[in-house]
GUMAR-542684 format. One line per field, with one value per residue: residue number from 1; residue in one letter; x, y, z of N, C-alpha, C in turn. Coordinates in Angstrom, 1 decimal, always signed. Example, Ala and Ser with C-alpha at 12.3 -4.5 7.8 and 13.67 -1.06 7.14 Angstrom:
BEGIN
nr	c(1,2)
rest	c(a,s)
n.c1	c(+13.2,+12.8)
n.c2	c(-5.7,-2.2)
n.c3	c(+7.8,+7.1)
ca.c1	c(+12.3,+13.7)
ca.c2	c(-4.5,-1.1)
ca.c3	c(+7.8,+7.1)
c.c1	c(+13.2,+12.9)
c.c2	c(-3.3,+0.0)
c.c3	c(+7.8,+7.9)
! end
This chain:
BEGIN
nr	c(1,2,3,4,5,6,7,8,9,10,11,12,13,14,15,16,17,18,19,20,21,22,23,24,25,26,27,28,29,30,31,32,33,34,35,36,37,38,39,40,41,42,43,44,45,46,47,48,49,50,51,52,53,54,55,56,57,58,59,60,61,62,63,64,65,66,67,68,69,70,71,72,73,74,75,76,77,78,79,80,81,82,83,84,85,86,87,88,89,90,91,92,93,94,95,96,97,98,99,100,101,102,103,104,105,106,107,108,109,110,111,112,113,114,115,116,117,118,119,120,121,122,123,124,125,126,127,128,129)
rest	c(m,g,r,s,n,l,t,p,s,e,l,k,a,k,n,i,i,s,t,n,l,n,e,l,l,h,q,k,n,l,k,k,v,d,v,q,r,a,t,n,i,p,r,s,t,i,s,d,y,f,g,g,k,t,l,p,s,e,d,n,l,i,k,l,a,k,f,f,n,v,d,k,s,e,i,d,p,r,f,s,t,s,n,e,n,k,k,v,t,d,t,d,l,d,k,m,i,d,n,a,r,s,f,d,g,k,p,m,d,d,h,d,r,e,v,i,k,n,m,l,k,g,y,y,i,g,k,e,g)
n.c1	c(+35.0,+34.6,+33.2,+34.6,+33.6,+31.3,+27.8,+26.7,+24.6,+25.5,+27.8,+26.7,+25.5,+27.6,+28.9,+26.5,+26.0,+27.9,+27.7,+25.5,+26.1,+28.9,+27.1,+25.0,+27.1,+28.2,+26.3,+25.6,+26.7,+29.4,+32.0,+33.8,+34.8,+33.5,+31.1,+32.3,+32.6,+30.2,+28.9,+30.5,+31.9,+34.1,+37.2,+38.5,+36.5,+34.6,+36.1,+35.7,+33.2,+32.7,+34.1,+33.7,+34.2,+33.3,+30.5,+27.5,+26.6,+23.8,+23.3,+24.9,+24.1,+22.4,+22.9,+24.0,+21.9,+20.5,+22.0,+22.9,+20.3,+17.8,+16.0,+17.2,+16.9,+17.2,+19.8,+21.0,+20.0,+18.9,+16.9,+14.7,+11.5,+10.0,+8.6,+10.0,+12.8,+13.0,+12.5,+12.1,+14.5,+14.6,+17.6,+18.2,+16.7,+17.9,+19.9,+19.1,+18.1,+20.9,+22.2,+20.6,+20.1,+18.6,+16.8,+18.0,+20.4,+22.0,+22.7,+19.9,+18.0,+16.9,+14.4,+13.5,+14.6,+13.4,+10.2,+10.8,+12.0,+9.4,+7.6,+8.8,+9.0,+6.3,+5.3,+7.5,+5.9,+3.5,+4.4,+5.1,+3.1)
n.c2	c(+63.9,+67.6,+70.3,+73.5,+75.6,+75.8,+76.6,+79.5,+77.8,+74.9,+75.5,+75.4,+73.4,+71.3,+71.5,+70.8,+68.2,+67.2,+67.5,+66.3,+63.4,+62.8,+62.5,+61.1,+58.7,+58.6,+58.6,+56.1,+54.2,+53.4,+53.3,+55.2,+53.0,+51.5,+52.1,+52.0,+49.5,+48.2,+50.5,+49.9,+52.3,+54.7,+54.7,+57.4,+59.0,+58.8,+59.9,+62.7,+63.5,+62.9,+64.9,+67.3,+68.2,+67.3,+67.3,+64.8,+61.9,+61.5,+58.9,+58.0,+59.1,+57.3,+54.8,+55.8,+56.8,+54.2,+53.0,+54.1,+53.8,+55.8,+58.8,+60.0,+62.9,+63.2,+63.6,+64.8,+67.5,+69.4,+67.6,+67.7,+67.8,+69.4,+72.6,+74.6,+74.3,+76.0,+78.2,+81.9,+84.0,+87.6,+88.2,+86.6,+86.9,+89.9,+88.5,+87.2,+89.5,+91.4,+89.6,+90.6,+91.9,+95.5,+96.1,+97.0,+96.1,+97.7,+98.0,+97.6,+100.8,+101.9,+102.3,+99.8,+97.9,+97.0,+97.0,+94.5,+92.6,+92.8,+91.3,+88.7,+88.0,+87.5,+85.4,+83.4,+83.0,+82.4,+80.2,+78.7,+78.5)
n.c3	c(-10.4,-8.5,-8.5,-8.1,-7.2,-4.7,-3.9,-1.8,-0.2,-0.8,+1.0,+3.0,+3.1,+3.3,+5.7,+7.2,+6.6,+7.3,+10.1,+10.9,+9.9,+12.0,+14.4,+13.9,+14.3,+16.5,+18.1,+17.3,+18.2,+16.7,+14.3,+11.7,+10.1,+9.9,+8.6,+5.9,+5.2,+5.2,+3.5,+1.0,+0.3,-0.4,+1.7,+2.1,+0.5,+2.5,+4.5,+3.6,+3.3,+6.3,+7.1,+6.2,+3.2,+0.9,-1.1,-0.4,-3.5,-4.6,-4.9,-3.0,-0.6,-0.4,+0.4,+2.8,+4.1,+4.4,+6.0,+8.4,+9.0,+9.0,+7.4,+4.0,+4.2,+7.0,+6.6,+5.0,+4.8,+2.5,+1.1,+2.7,+3.1,+4.7,+4.6,+6.0,+5.7,+3.1,+3.3,+1.6,+2.5,+2.6,+2.4,+0.6,-1.6,-1.8,-2.6,-5.2,-7.1,-6.9,-8.9,-11.2,-13.6,-15.6,-18.1,-20.0,-19.6,-17.3,-14.2,-11.6,-10.2,-6.9,-6.8,-8.6,-7.6,-5.6,-6.5,-7.7,-5.8,-3.6,-5.9,-6.2,-3.7,-3.3,-5.3,-4.0,-1.6,-2.2,-3.2,-1.0,+0.5)
ca.c1	c(+36.1,+33.2,+32.9,+35.3,+32.6,+29.9,+26.8,+26.4,+24.0,+26.0,+28.8,+26.6,+24.8,+28.5,+28.6,+25.6,+25.9,+29.3,+27.8,+24.8,+27.0,+29.0,+26.6,+24.9,+28.5,+28.3,+24.5,+25.3,+28.0,+30.1,+33.5,+34.1,+35.6,+32.2,+30.3,+32.6,+32.7,+28.9,+28.2,+31.2,+32.2,+35.5,+37.8,+38.8,+34.9,+33.5,+36.5,+35.7,+32.2,+32.1,+35.0,+32.4,+35.0,+32.6,+28.9,+27.9,+26.3,+22.5,+23.0,+26.1,+23.5,+21.2,+23.5,+24.2,+20.8,+19.9,+22.8,+22.1,+18.3,+17.3,+15.5,+18.5,+16.1,+17.9,+21.7,+21.2,+18.4,+18.2,+15.8,+14.0,+9.8,+8.8,+8.8,+11.3,+14.0,+12.9,+11.6,+13.6,+14.4,+15.2,+18.9,+17.9,+16.2,+18.5,+21.6,+18.9,+17.9,+22.2,+22.8,+20.2,+19.8,+17.5,+16.5,+19.2,+22.1,+22.8,+22.1,+18.5,+17.9,+16.8,+12.9,+13.4,+15.3,+12.3,+9.8,+11.3,+11.5,+8.1,+7.2,+9.3,+7.9,+4.8,+5.6,+7.7,+5.2,+2.6,+4.2,+5.5,+2.0)
ca.c2	c(+65.3,+68.0,+71.7,+73.9,+76.5,+76.3,+77.7,+79.3,+76.8,+73.8,+75.5,+75.3,+71.6,+70.9,+71.5,+70.5,+67.0,+66.6,+67.4,+65.2,+61.7,+62.7,+62.6,+59.8,+57.5,+58.7,+57.6,+54.3,+53.8,+53.4,+53.9,+55.3,+52.1,+50.0,+52.6,+52.6,+48.5,+48.2,+50.6,+49.9,+53.8,+54.3,+55.1,+58.9,+59.8,+59.0,+61.0,+63.3,+64.0,+62.8,+66.0,+68.8,+68.7,+67.2,+66.5,+63.1,+61.7,+60.9,+57.5,+57.6,+59.8,+56.9,+54.2,+56.4,+56.7,+52.8,+52.3,+54.3,+53.5,+56.6,+59.2,+60.8,+64.4,+63.8,+64.0,+66.2,+69.1,+69.6,+66.6,+68.0,+68.1,+70.8,+74.3,+75.3,+74.2,+76.0,+79.3,+82.5,+85.4,+89.1,+88.2,+85.2,+87.9,+90.8,+88.2,+87.5,+90.3,+91.9,+89.5,+91.0,+93.8,+95.9,+95.7,+97.8,+95.2,+98.2,+97.5,+98.1,+101.9,+101.3,+101.8,+98.9,+97.1,+96.9,+96.4,+93.3,+92.2,+92.3,+90.7,+87.5,+87.5,+87.0,+84.8,+82.5,+83.3,+81.5,+78.8,+78.0,+78.3)
ca.c3	c(-9.3,-7.9,-9.0,-7.3,-7.1,-4.3,-3.7,-0.6,+0.3,-0.6,+1.6,+4.3,+3.2,+3.3,+7.3,+7.8,+6.5,+8.1,+11.8,+11.2,+10.0,+13.0,+15.4,+14.1,+13.7,+18.5,+18.8,+17.1,+18.4,+15.0,+13.8,+9.5,+9.1,+9.7,+7.8,+4.8,+4.5,+5.2,+1.9,-0.1,-1.0,-0.3,+2.8,+1.5,+0.5,+4.1,+5.4,+3.4,+3.7,+8.3,+7.5,+5.6,+2.7,-0.3,-1.0,-0.9,-4.3,-4.2,-4.6,-1.8,+0.5,+0.0,+1.1,+4.2,+5.4,+5.1,+6.8,+9.6,+9.2,+8.5,+6.2,+3.8,+5.0,+8.5,+7.3,+4.0,+4.8,+1.5,+1.1,+3.7,+2.5,+5.4,+4.3,+7.4,+5.2,+1.9,+3.0,+1.6,+3.0,+2.6,+1.8,-0.4,-2.2,-2.5,-3.4,-6.4,-7.7,-7.4,-9.9,-12.2,-14.7,-15.9,-19.6,-20.6,-19.2,-16.0,-12.6,-11.7,-9.0,-5.8,-7.0,-9.7,-7.3,-4.5,-7.1,-8.0,-4.4,-3.3,-7.1,-6.3,-2.0,-3.4,-5.7,-3.0,-0.1,-3.1,-3.4,+0.1,+1.4)
c.c1	c(+34.4,+34.0,+33.8,+34.4,+31.6,+29.1,+27.1,+25.8,+24.6,+27.2,+28.7,+26.2,+26.3,+28.6,+27.7,+25.8,+26.9,+28.9,+26.5,+25.2,+27.8,+28.2,+25.8,+25.7,+28.4,+27.2,+24.7,+26.3,+29.4,+30.8,+32.9,+34.1,+34.2,+31.5,+30.6,+32.5,+30.7,+28.0,+28.6,+32.0,+33.6,+36.1,+37.8,+37.5,+33.8,+34.6,+35.8,+34.4,+31.9,+32.8,+34.3,+33.1,+34.6,+31.5,+28.6,+27.0,+24.8,+22.5,+24.2,+25.3,+22.3,+21.3,+23.9,+23.0,+20.3,+20.8,+22.5,+20.4,+17.7,+17.0,+16.5,+18.0,+17.3,+19.6,+21.8,+19.7,+18.3,+17.4,+15.5,+12.4,+9.2,+9.4,+9.8,+11.8,+13.6,+12.4,+12.7,+13.1,+14.8,+16.4,+18.7,+17.4,+17.1,+19.9,+20.6,+19.0,+19.8,+22.7,+21.9,+20.4,+18.5,+17.8,+18.1,+20.4,+22.5,+22.3,+21.2,+19.2,+17.5,+15.2,+13.0,+13.6,+14.1,+11.1,+10.0,+11.2,+10.5,+7.6,+7.7,+9.3,+7.2,+5.0,+6.3,+7.2,+4.2,+3.1,+5.2,+4.0,+1.1)
c.c2	c(+66.3,+69.4,+72.4,+75.1,+76.3,+77.2,+77.7,+78.6,+75.6,+73.8,+74.9,+74.0,+70.6,+70.2,+70.8,+68.8,+65.9,+66.5,+66.6,+64.1,+62.1,+62.3,+61.0,+58.6,+57.6,+58.0,+56.0,+53.7,+53.1,+54.2,+53.9,+54.3,+51.0,+50.8,+52.4,+50.8,+48.1,+49.0,+50.9,+51.2,+53.9,+55.2,+56.9,+59.6,+60.0,+59.9,+62.1,+63.8,+63.9,+64.4,+67.2,+68.9,+68.4,+67.2,+65.5,+63.0,+61.9,+59.9,+57.2,+58.3,+58.2,+55.6,+54.6,+56.2,+55.3,+52.0,+52.4,+54.2,+54.6,+58.2,+60.0,+62.7,+64.3,+63.8,+64.6,+67.3,+68.9,+68.7,+66.6,+68.4,+69.7,+72.2,+75.3,+75.9,+75.4,+77.8,+80.8,+83.9,+86.5,+89.3,+87.7,+86.7,+89.2,+90.3,+87.6,+88.4,+91.4,+91.1,+89.9,+92.3,+94.2,+95.9,+95.8,+97.5,+96.4,+97.7,+98.1,+99.5,+100.7,+100.7,+100.7,+98.1,+96.3,+96.3,+95.1,+92.4,+91.5,+91.2,+89.3,+87.0,+87.3,+85.6,+83.5,+82.2,+81.8,+80.1,+77.7,+78.0,+76.8)
c.c3	c(-9.3,-8.4,-7.8,-6.5,-6.6,-4.2,-2.4,+0.1,+0.1,+0.4,+3.1,+4.5,+3.5,+5.3,+7.9,+7.7,+7.6,+10.0,+11.5,+11.1,+11.2,+14.2,+15.5,+14.6,+15.6,+18.1,+18.5,+18.0,+17.4,+15.0,+12.0,+9.3,+8.8,+8.5,+6.0,+4.2,+4.5,+3.8,+1.0,-0.5,-0.3,+1.0,+3.1,+1.4,+1.6,+4.5,+5.1,+3.4,+5.4,+8.2,+6.6,+4.9,+1.2,+0.7,-1.5,-2.3,-3.7,-3.3,-3.0,-0.3,+0.9,+0.3,+2.6,+4.9,+5.5,+5.8,+8.3,+9.7,+9.3,+7.2,+5.4,+4.3,+6.6,+8.0,+5.9,+4.3,+3.3,+0.8,+1.9,+2.5,+3.4,+4.6,+4.9,+6.2,+3.9,+1.9,+2.6,+1.9,+2.4,+2.3,+0.8,-1.6,-3.4,-2.9,-4.6,-7.6,-8.5,-8.6,-11.5,-12.6,-15.2,-17.7,-20.8,-20.3,-17.7,-15.0,-12.3,-10.5,-8.1,-5.8,-7.5,-8.2,-5.5,-4.8,-7.4,-6.8,-4.2,-5.2,-6.3,-4.6,-2.9,-3.9,-5.1,-2.4,-1.0,-3.4,-2.2,+1.2,+1.0)
! end
């Protein structure tokens, strides 16, 4: 059974995966039953993936990628190796900081938030480069 509390990126991934799977199905002129029979993934699970209700396990993602003869990143962008999908935005940094506290357990003031945000930005820019 899956987790009930998905992160925003997991929620976004469900929609992208659903769109990608449906597009591949359309491009190859196939039906979901063809996918189910070839991969041995249960029909209800296939339906959930194509409907954007659940995220595929990595094992099932590999089966789907093999079936469609594509890289798994063409179905699930979280497996992309390009830096395009890994850029950290100011919004991402703000969300990270929103969950942080100062040493004494109190919320950070605006100055501390800006200092931490700049430090994180520098760190992530270094990782992306």
